[in-house]
C-alpha positions in Angstrom: -5.1 -1.1 -16.0 -1.8 -2.9 -15.3 1.1 -1.1 -17.0 4.3 -2.6 -15.7 5.9 -4.5 -12.8 8.7 -3.6 -10.4 10.9 -6.4 -9.1 13.0 -6.3 -6.0 15.3 -9.1 -4.9 16.8 -9.4 -1.4 19.1 -11.9 0.3 18.8 -13.0 3.9 17.8 -16.0 6.0 14.5 -17.6 6.5 12.9 -19.8 9.2 10.2 -22.3 8.2 7.7 -23.1 10.9 10.0 -21.5 13.4 12.9 -23.9 12.5 16.5 -23.0 12.1 17.7 -20.1 9.9 18.3 -21.1 6.3 19.8 -19.2 3.4 17.1 -17.4 1.5 16.5 -15.1 -1.5 13.3 -13.1 -1.4 11.8 -11.8 -4.6 9.0 -9.2 -4.5 7.1 -8.4 -7.7 4.9 -5.3 -7.5 2.2 -4.6 -10.1 2.1 -0.9 -11.1 -1.4 0.2 -12.1 -2.1 3.2 -14.4 -5.1 5.3 -13.4 -6.6 7.8 -15.8 -9.0 10.5 -14.6 -10.6 13.7 -16.1 -11.6 15.0 -12.6 -9.7 17.8 -10.9 -7.4 16.8 -8.1 -5.7 18.6 -5.2 -2.5 20.6 -6.1 0.2 19.3 -3.9 2.2 22.5 -4.2 -0.7 24.9 -3.4 -0.2 27.5 -0.6 -2.0 30.7 0.2 -2.2 33.5 2.9 -5.6 34.7 3.9 -6.5 38.4 4.6 -5.7 38.0 8.3 -2.2 36.8 7.5 -2.8 33.1 8.2 -0.7 30.7 6.1 -2.3 27.7 4.5 -0.9 24.9 2.3 -1.3 21.3 1.1 0.3 18.9 3.6 2.6 16.5 1.8 3.7 14.6 5.0 3.2 10.8 5.2 0.5 11.2 7.9 -1.6 13.6 5.8 -3.4 10.8 4.0 -5.0 9.8 7.3 -5.3 13.2 9.0 -6.2 15.3 6.0 -4.1 17.4 3.7 -5.2 20.8 5.1 -4.3 21.0 8.8 -5.1 24.8 9.0 -8.5 24.5 7.4 -11.9 23.0 8.5 -14.8 22.0 6.4 -18.4 23.2 6.5 -21.1 21.4 4.6 -23.7 23.2 2.7 -26.8 21.1 1.9 -28.8 22.1 -1.1 -32.2 20.5 -1.2 -33.6 19.0 -4.4 -36.2 21.3 -5.9 -36.5 19.7 -9.3 -40.3 20.0 -10.2 -39.9 17.4 -12.9 -38.5 14.7 -10.7 -41.3 12.2 -10.1 -39.8 8.7 -10.0 -40.6 7.3 -6.5 -38.0 4.5 -7.0 -35.2 7.0 -7.3 -36.0 9.9 -4.9 -34.6 13.3 -5.5 -31.7 13.7 -3.1 -30.1 16.8 -1.7 -26.6 17.9 -2.7 -23.8 18.5 -0.2 -21.2 21.1 -1.1 -18.0 21.2 1.0 -16.5 24.6 1.8 -13.1 25.1 3.4 -12.5 27.8 6.1 -9.6 29.0 8.1 -9.6 27.4 11.6 -8.5 30.6 13.2 -10.5 33.4 11.5 -13.2 31.5 9.5 -12.4 33.0 6.2 -13.4 30.8 3.3 -10.4 29.4 1.4 -10.4 27.6 -1.9 -7.5 25.1 -2.0 -5.7 24.8 -5.3 -6.6 22.1 -7.8 -5.1 20.7 -10.9 -7.6 20.3 -13.8 -7.7 17.0 -15.7 -7.0 14.9 -17.5 -4.5 13.1 -15.2 -2.5 9.9 -15.3 -1.3 8.5 -12.0 0.4 5.3 -11.1 -0.5 3.3 -7.9 0.7 0.1 -6.3 -1.3 -3.0 -7.3 -1.0 -6.6 -6.4 2.2 -7.8 -4.7 3.6 -11.3 -5.5 6.0 -12.6 -2.9 8.4 -15.5 -3.6 11.2 -17.1 -1.6 13.9 -19.4 -2.6 15.1 -21.2 0.5 18.1 -23.6 0.9 16.4 -26.5 2.7 18.1 -29.7 3.9 17.7 -32.2 1.1 16.0 -34.9 3.2 13.1 -32.6 4.1 12.8 -30.7 0.8 10.4 -32.9 -1.2 8.1 -33.3 1.8 7.4 -29.6 1.8 6.0 -29.5 -1.7 2.3 -28.5 -1.6 2.4 -27.7 2.1 1.4 -24.3 3.5 4.0 -23.2 6.0 4.9 -20.2 8.2 7.9 -18.3 6.8 9.8 -15.6 8.6 12.6 -14.1 6.6 15.2 -11.8 8.1 16.4 -9.3 5.6 18.5 -6.4 6.9 16.7 -4.8 9.8 13.3 -6.3 8.9 11.3 -9.5 9.5 9.1 -10.4 6.5 6.6 -13.0 7.5 3.5 -14.8 6.4 2.0 -18.0 5.1 3.6 -19.5 2.0 3.2 -22.6 -0.1 6.1 -24.7 -1.3 5.6 -25.1 -5.0 8.6 -27.0 -6.3 12.3 -27.8 -5.9 14.4 -25.6 -8.2 17.9 -27.0 -7.7 19.4 -30.1 -6.2 23.2 -30.1 -6.2 25.2 -33.3 -5.9 27.9 -31.5 -3.9 25.5 -30.1 -1.3 23.2 -31.4 1.4 20.6 -28.7 0.5 17.9 -28.2 -2.1 16.5 -24.9 -3.2 12.8 -24.9 -2.6 10.5 -22.3 -4.2 7.8 -20.8 -1.9 5.0 -18.5 -3.0 2.9 -16.3 -0.7 -0.6 -17.6 0.0 -1.9 -14.2 1.1 -0.5 -10.9 2.3 2.9 -10.8 3.9 3.7 -8.7 7.0 6.8 -6.6 7.9 8.2 -5.8 11.3 11.4 -3.9 12.1 13.6 -6.1 14.2 14.1 -4.4 17.6 16.9 -5.2 20.0 14.4 -6.5 22.5 12.8 -8.9 19.9 16.2 -10.0 18.5 17.5 -10.8 22.0 
């Protein structure tokens, strides 16, 4: 369930459909989701030394989510066949059960990684809402309303880019030749670090 939102505001410049750089304020609203669970989960502070002196621990590095949290362990799957004599439903066949065992990669000793028993409450990132307020020359501002355009914002060392729709004009000042046009993302936005080669 949604519990709260986090808002981040950044100032930079933006290009619309690869046009000239224009002053821009980028606002990112991130939905924070609360997830409740009663199941056990890995203990991120677990470590152990096996009988052969091999050290094992939960990997907290950013790459661990993709590569696995136990770089010194390997898994072995034990398949337990269904032997339930009372299971007769042909539309829901009795399936085997797979149990995962962890073993040291070097010596093969079975290791039981630490877990935290439930219940747990965690918070994860939910939906992102990207908005941009861009100072657009007045004569072209109204013509953008309702149009889907390519926006590339430069904020610090990053490009933030994607398809956005101009929703309305927020501010038209009599002492300026610009109007503030409000854009909202029409899908996911990308990020790329600006390299010297790309910026040249």
